[in-house]
C-alpha positions in Angstrom: 126.5 62.2 150.6 124.9 65.7 150.7 127.8 66.9 148.5 127.2 64.2 145.9 123.5 64.9 145.8 124.1 68.6 145.4 126.5 67.9 142.4 123.9 65.7 140.7 121.3 68.3 141.2 123.6 71.0 139.7 124.4 68.6 136.7 120.6 68.0 136.1 119.9 71.7 136.1 122.7 72.6 133.7 121.7 69.8 131.3 118.1 70.8 131.5 119.0 74.4 130.8 121.0 73.4 127.7 118.2 71.2 126.5 115.8 74.1 126.6 118.0 76.1 124.3 117.4 73.6 121.4 118.8 74.1 118.0 120.8 77.3 117.7 118.9 80.3 116.2 120.2 83.7 115.6 119.9 85.9 118.7 121.9 88.3 120.9 125.1 87.3 122.6 125.0 85.7 126.0 125.2 87.9 129.1 128.3 87.7 131.3 128.2 85.4 134.3 127.2 86.8 137.7 129.8 89.2 139.1 131.7 89.6 135.8 132.5 92.5 133.5 132.1 95.5 135.9 134.2 97.9 133.9 134.4 100.3 136.8 136.1 97.7 139.0 139.6 98.6 140.4 141.7 95.8 141.8 143.7 96.7 144.9 141.0 99.1 146.3 139.5 98.8 149.7 136.4 97.0 148.4 138.3 95.0 145.8 141.6 94.1 147.5 142.8 91.3 145.2 145.8 92.4 143.3 145.0 91.5 139.7 141.9 91.2 137.5 140.9 87.6 136.6 139.8 86.7 133.0 137.7 83.6 132.6 138.0 81.8 129.3 135.3 79.2 128.4 135.8 75.9 126.5 134.7 74.5 123.1 130.9 74.5 122.5 130.5 76.7 125.6 129.9 80.3 126.4 130.9 82.6 129.2 127.5 82.5 131.0 127.1 78.7 131.1 130.7 77.9 131.8 131.5 80.4 134.7 128.4 81.1 136.7 129.6 79.7 140.0 133.3 80.5 139.8 132.6 84.1 138.6 130.3 84.9 141.5 132.7 83.2 144.0 135.6 85.3 142.8 133.6 88.5 142.7 132.4 87.9 146.3 136.0 87.4 147.4 137.0 90.8 146.0 138.3 90.1 142.6 137.6 92.1 139.5 136.3 89.4 137.2 135.9 89.4 133.4 134.7 86.9 130.9 134.3 86.9 127.1 132.8 84.8 124.4 135.3 83.9 121.7 135.6 81.8 118.6 132.3 82.6 117.0 131.5 81.3 113.5 128.3 80.8 111.5 127.4 77.8 113.6 127.5 79.7 116.9 124.1 81.5 116.7 124.8 83.4 119.9 125.0 80.3 122.0 127.9 78.0 121.1 131.4 79.4 121.0 135.0 78.2 120.8 134.5 76.9 117.3 136.8 79.2 115.2 140.5 78.7 114.5 142.4 79.0 117.7 144.8 81.6 116.3 141.8 83.9 115.7 140.4 83.2 119.2 143.8 84.0 120.8 143.7 87.4 119.0 140.3 88.0 120.5 141.7 87.2 123.9 144.6 89.5 123.3 142.3 92.4 122.5 140.1 91.6 125.6 143.2 91.5 127.9 144.2 94.9 126.6 140.7 96.3 127.3 140.8 94.9 130.9 144.2 96.3 131.6 143.2 99.7 130.3 140.0 99.7 132.3 141.4 98.4 135.6 144.8 100.2 135.3 146.5 96.9 136.3 149.8 95.8 134.9 148.9 92.1 134.5 146.0 89.8 134.6 145.4 86.2 135.8 143.6 83.8 133.4 141.4 80.8 134.3 140.4 78.7 131.4 138.4 75.5 130.9 139.3 72.9 128.3 140.2 74.8 125.1 140.1 77.9 127.2 143.0 76.6 129.3 145.1 75.8 126.2 144.2 78.6 123.8 145.8 81.3 126.0 149.1 79.6 125.6 149.1 80.6 122.0 148.4 84.2 123.1 151.3 84.0 125.6 153.8 82.5 123.1 153.0 84.3 119.9 150.9 87.4 120.6 152.9 89.1 123.3 150.7 87.9 126.2 153.6 86.8 128.4 154.3 90.4 129.5 150.6 90.9 130.4 149.7 87.6 132.2 150.9 86.6 135.7 149.3 83.2 136.0 147.4 80.8 133.7 145.2 78.3 135.5 143.8 75.5 133.3 140.8 73.3 134.3 141.2 70.1 132.2 143.0 72.0 129.4 143.5 70.3 126.0 147.2 70.9 126.1 148.1 67.7 124.3 144.8 67.2 122.5 142.2 64.5 122.4 140.6 62.3 119.7 137.5 62.9 117.6 135.5 60.6 119.9 136.5 62.7 122.9 135.3 65.9 121.2 132.0 64.3 120.2 131.6 63.1 123.8 132.0 66.8 124.8 129.5 67.8 122.1 127.0 65.4 123.6 126.5 67.6 126.6 125.2 70.4 124.4 121.9 69.6 122.7 122.1 72.8 120.8 125.1 71.4 118.9 123.7 68.0 118.2 122.7 68.5 114.6 126.3 69.5 113.8 127.8 66.8 116.0 125.8 64.2 114.0 127.2 65.7 110.7 130.7 65.4 112.1 130.1 61.9 113.3 129.0 61.0 109.8 131.7 62.9 107.9 134.7 62.8 110.2 137.5 65.3 110.2 136.7 66.9 106.9 133.3 68.0 108.1 134.7 68.9 111.6 137.2 71.2 109.9 134.3 73.2 108.3 132.0 73.3 111.3 134.5 73.5 114.1 138.1 74.3 113.0 139.2 74.5 116.6 138.1 70.9 117.1 140.5 69.6 114.4 143.3 71.7 115.9 142.7 70.1 119.3 143.1 66.6 118.0 146.1 64.7 119.4 149.3 65.3 117.3 147.6 68.0 115.2 149.9 70.5 113.4 148.6 73.2 115.7 149.5 71.4 119.0 152.8 70.1 117.7 153.9 73.7 116.9 152.4 75.1 120.1 154.3 72.6 122.3 157.6 72.7 120.4 160.5 74.2 122.1 159.0 74.1 125.5 155.4 74.0 126.8 155.7 77.0 129.1 157.3 80.4 129.4 159.5 81.2 132.4 157.9 84.5 133.3 154.4 83.1 133.7 153.1 80.8 136.4 151.0 77.8 135.4 148.6 75.6 137.3 146.7 72.7 135.7 143.8 71.1 137.5 142.7 67.7 136.0 140.3 65.0 137.0 140.9 61.3 136.7 137.3 60.9 135.4 137.9 63.2 132.3 136.2 61.5 129.4 137.1 64.2 126.9 140.8 65.0 127.4 142.2 61.4 127.7 144.3 60.3 129.3 143.6 63.0 131.9 147.4 63.4 132.4 147.6 64.8 128.9 146.3 68.1 130.3 149.5 68.5 132.4 152.4 70.7 131.3 156.1 70.0 131.4 158.1 72.8 133.1 160.0 73.8 136.2 159.1 75.3 139.5 156.7 77.8 137.9 154.4 74.9 136.8 152.0 73.0 139.2 150.0 70.0 138.0 147.2 68.9 140.3 145.0 65.8 140.1 141.8 66.8 141.8 141.3 63.4 143.4 144.5 63.8 145.3 142.6 66.4 147.3 139.2 64.6 147.3 139.6 60.9 146.3 135.8 60.2 146.0 134.9 63.3 144.0 133.6 61.8 140.7 133.6 65.1 138.7 134.4 64.8 135.0 135.3 67.2 132.3 132.3 69.3 131.7 131.3 70.0 135.3 134.8 70.7 136.6 134.3 74.5 136.6 131.3 74.0 138.8 132.9 71.6 141.3 133.5 73.0 144.8 136.9 71.3 145.2 138.0 72.6 141.8 136.8 76.1 142.7 138.8 76.1 145.9 141.9 74.9 144.1 141.5 77.9 141.7 141.0 80.3 144.6 144.0 79.0 146.4 146.2 79.1 143.2 145.2 82.7 142.6 146.1 83.9 146.1 147.0 81.3 148.7 146.8 83.9 151.4 143.1 84.5 150.8 142.0 81.0 149.8 138.6 79.9 151.2 139.6 76.7 153.0 141.4 73.5 152.1 139.7 71.9 149.1 139.5 68.6 151.1 137.0 70.4 153.4 134.3 69.8 150.8 134.8 66.0 150.6 132.5 65.7 153.6 129.6 67.3 151.8 129.6 70.7 153.6 129.3 72.9 150.5 
């Protein structure tokens, strides 16, 4: 019970914070989440023993600060060099809402960011953790922009690998009051308006040309490890199993409720969920995982 109360409190605080933002207005970019973007960090050192830097990639309508506060600080405390970026800015972003631009453009931004991280840390590869669009978009980077030689592991939290419908995307938009004026326009005008305000939204629709091309010829690449963590209560990527990837032994698909049957976490709060965080930590480096994710089902977070 204590665990459920703590999750509800966290949800209330996040929603209250987003409500305070209001309608987007032009202002500076968001700060990185706690523990992220220390450009002097060196993985493999005595103080930072984890072998590879980790890049956190937020979802649609999100930004790096709001999406990754808890996971970023957790990974930094565990000795990871952690990095995060805002991507997919367009005229509707206003320094708050990202992941709107065409996914090809966002993947190019990710490619440049990975190069910067590798140059700074002197690492040979990175691991990527992405939420929603942020778990799917890196696949374009891996497949078409040379990322497969620079990424060891892609971990997706409820990634939109096989898309959703417009209703699912508007459900997601409902969590972000700052986007509501634009969500109302999309609701009234449908796909044509969505294509102008949020091109990435249209590209994430089920059976879109973008996703059909991305998934053609195999959904994964053999030299990259993939982990997908999904929740049965996902109300955005539906059915939740559409997040999963087809592949061989280098692919692991996880339903969170198999670890914690009574965890009601849904799409938007998955990156803040203790069970999901431990699944990410264990996937990155099983030898230094915190504890079994099922530990938190008793409310001891």
